[in-house]
Every structure is written in structure tokens, then in C-alpha cells.
C-alpha positions in Angstrom: 0.0 0.1 0.1 1.3 3.3 -1.0 1.9 6.0 1.7 -1.0 8.1 0.6 -3.5 5.3 -0.1 -6.0 4.9 2.7 -6.3 1.9 4.5 -9.0 -0.5 3.2 -12.3 -0.2 5.1 -13.4 -2.8 7.6 -16.9 -4.5 7.2 -18.3 -2.2 9.7 -16.7 0.9 8.2 -17.8 -0.1 4.8 -21.5 -0.5 6.2 -21.4 2.8 7.7 -20.0 4.4 4.8 -23.1 2.9 2.6 -25.4 4.1 5.3 -23.9 7.7 4.8 -24.0 7.7 1.0 -27.7 6.3 1.1 -28.5 9.3 3.7 -26.8 12.0 1.5 -29.0 10.4 -1.6 -32.0 10.9 0.4 -31.2 14.3 1.2 -30.2 15.5 -2.4 -33.4 13.5 -3.5 -35.5 15.9 -1.4 -33.7 18.8 -2.4 -34.1 17.8 -6.3 -37.7 17.0 -5.8 -38.2 20.5 -4.2 -36.7 22.0 -7.4 -38.9 19.6 -9.6 -41.9 20.9 -7.5 -41.2 24.5 -7.9 -40.2 24.6 -11.6 -42.2 21.6 -13.0 -39.0 20.4 -14.7 -38.5 17.0 -15.9 -37.1 14.4 -13.4 -34.6 13.2 -15.8 -32.9 16.7 -16.4 -33.1 17.3 -12.6 -31.6 14.2 -11.9 -28.8 14.9 -14.6 -28.0 18.4 -13.0 -27.7 17.1 -9.5 -25.4 14.3 -10.4 -23.3 16.7 -12.5 -23.2 19.6 -10.7 -24.1 18.9 -7.0 -23.2 15.3 -6.1 -20.1 15.2 -8.2 -18.7 18.4 -6.8 -19.3 17.3 -3.5 -17.6 13.8 -4.0 -14.6 15.7 -5.5 -14.6 18.3 -2.9 -14.6 15.5 -0.2 -11.6 13.6 -2.0 -9.5 16.8 -1.7 -10.8 17.8 1.7 -12.7 20.6 0.9 -15.9 21.8 2.1 -18.9 20.7 0.2 -22.6 21.3 0.5 -23.3 17.6 0.3 -21.8 14.5 1.1 -20.9 11.7 -1.5 -24.4 10.1 -2.5 -25.5 6.9 -3.6 -26.5 8.2 -7.3 -28.6 5.1 -8.1 -31.0 5.4 -4.8 -31.0 9.2 -5.6 -32.0 8.9 -9.1 -34.5 6.1 -8.2 -36.0 8.2 -5.5 -36.5 11.3 -7.9 -37.8 9.4 -10.9 -40.0 7.2 -8.6 -41.7 10.2 -7.1 -41.9 12.3 -10.4 -43.4 9.2 -12.2 -46.0 8.3 -9.4 -46.8 11.7 -7.9 -50.6 11.2 -8.0 -50.4 7.8 -6.6 -48.0 9.2 -3.8 -50.1 12.1 -3.0 -53.2 10.1 -2.7 -51.4 7.8 -0.2 -50.1 11.0 1.8 -53.8 12.5 1.8 -55.3 9.2 3.1 -53.2 9.6 6.2 -53.0 13.4 6.7 -55.5 14.8 9.1 -58.8 16.2 7.6 -57.8 19.7 7.9 -54.5 19.2 5.7 -54.1 18.7 2.0 -50.9 17.7 0.3 -50.9 21.0 -1.6 -51.2 22.8 1.4 -48.0 21.6 3.0 -44.7 23.5 2.7 -42.7 22.6 -0.4 -39.8 21.0 1.3 -42.1 19.1 3.7 -44.1 17.8 0.9 -40.7 16.6 -0.7 -39.8 14.9 2.2 -43.2 13.0 2.7 -43.4 12.2 -0.8 -39.7 10.6 -1.0 -40.6 8.8 2.2 -43.8 7.7 0.8 -42.0 6.3 -2.3 -39.7 4.5 -0.2 -42.4 2.8 2.0 -44.4 1.9 -0.9 -41.5 0.7 -3.4 -38.4 0.0 -1.5 -39.4 -3.3 0.4 -35.9 -3.9 0.9 -35.6 -1.2 3.4 -37.2 -1.7 6.6 -40.3 0.9 7.1 -38.7 2.0 10.6 -35.4 2.9 8.7 -37.3 4.8 6.2 -39.1 6.7 8.7 -35.9 7.6 10.8 -33.8 8.5 7.5 -36.6 11.0 6.5 -37.0 12.4 10.0 -33.3 13.1 9.8 -33.7 14.9 6.4 -36.9 16.9 7.9 -34.8 17.9 10.9 -32.1 19.4 8.6 -34.7 21.8 7.3 -37.2 22.2 10.0 -38.0 22.4 13.7 -39.7 20.0 16.0 -43.4 20.8 14.8 -42.9 19.9 11.0 -40.4 17.1 12.0 -43.1 15.5 14.3 -45.6 16.1 11.4 -43.5 14.2 9.0 -42.8 11.4 11.6 -46.5 10.9 12.2 -47.6 10.8 8.5 -44.8 8.5 7.5 -45.6 6.4 10.7 -49.2 6.1 9.7 -48.4 5.4 6.0 -46.0 2.7 7.1 -48.8 1.1 9.3 -51.1 1.1 6.3 -48.7 -0.1 3.6 -46.6 -2.4 6.0 -48.4 -3.4 8.9 -46.5 -6.6 9.6 -43.2 -4.9 9.5 -44.5 -2.2 11.9 -45.5 -4.2 14.8 -43.1 -4.4 17.8 -39.8 -5.4 16.8 -40.9 -5.8 13.1 -37.9 -3.9 11.8 -35.5 -6.3 10.2 -31.8 -6.2 10.5 -29.5 -3.2 11.3 -31.1 0.1 10.6 -27.4 1.5 9.0 -27.1 -1.5 7.0 -29.8 -0.3 4.7 
């Protein structure tokens, strides 16, 4: 091994690195979905823009030790979430509307909060390889990056109710499979 070459990651370190990349992908996806919602742009174009100008730059900056607005992200997960939400937004909004309280409507939600909930709903409905409690936890962390306790609690309540509707067997006590950081 060369002097400047980093030591290979252990299994636990690699698992933690993958979890950080997935968290960064979810954060980037929420930001991209906010842009998509505000501009009415095409999901593929926004995925390409983020991949070229935001995710790549963050990964390059991380390599040289510079500050970056985003950590390196799992590009495949990022693209899947953005394209999945954009392609299924009516169904996702219907799912969210079904679990929102009667005095709230999806289009009344603040744009970033709506993007958080849409991304979480997409993963709950379509990413069955990820335990629902992990999905909820990840999107609560994303919501917390943008909001205070009230909005974060609302996102938590909505995603928890949706998880109970979509994946009830996994939401029973102890229903989360495996290590949450491994997903």
C-alpha cells in the first residue's frame, strides 16, 4: 500500500460508509424534488443536473478535503427516488392525503416538507428491501435538517401512519428487520 493510500475499510466501516451515502442520496433527492416541484422541470433533467453539478462536486471536494454542500451520495438510490416520485406523484399524493388529518391537504404542505413526505412515501411503497422504521428514521433526519420540532413531528406522524397502512406486519413491535445502518 502506498504511503498516501487510505487503508481498506473494515466491514463495519464499509457498512457505515454505505449508510452515509444513502442518507446523502435521500437528502439530495428531497432537494431535487423541491426543485422539480417548484419549476415543473423534467425529473431526468434534474437528476442529471444534480449528478453533474451537485453530487459530483461534493464527492470531488470530499476527496481533496474541501468543504462541500453535500456528502458523496448513492447516485442510483438518488435517481430512483427522484424518478419514482415524479413518475408516481398522483398515487403518492393520494397515499399521503389518506393519512393526513382532515384539515390538511398535500398541496397545502410547505414545499420542502411535501418533498420529504413524498420521498418517504415512495420508499415505503416501493423499496420493500428497506425496513419501514429505517425509512421513517432517515426522513425524520432529513426533515430535521430543514425544520423545527413541529414540522419534523408532523412528517414523523404521517410517515408512521403510512407505514402502518402499507406494511403493517413490519410495523409491529420488533418488526424492523436487520441493522438500520445497513440499509
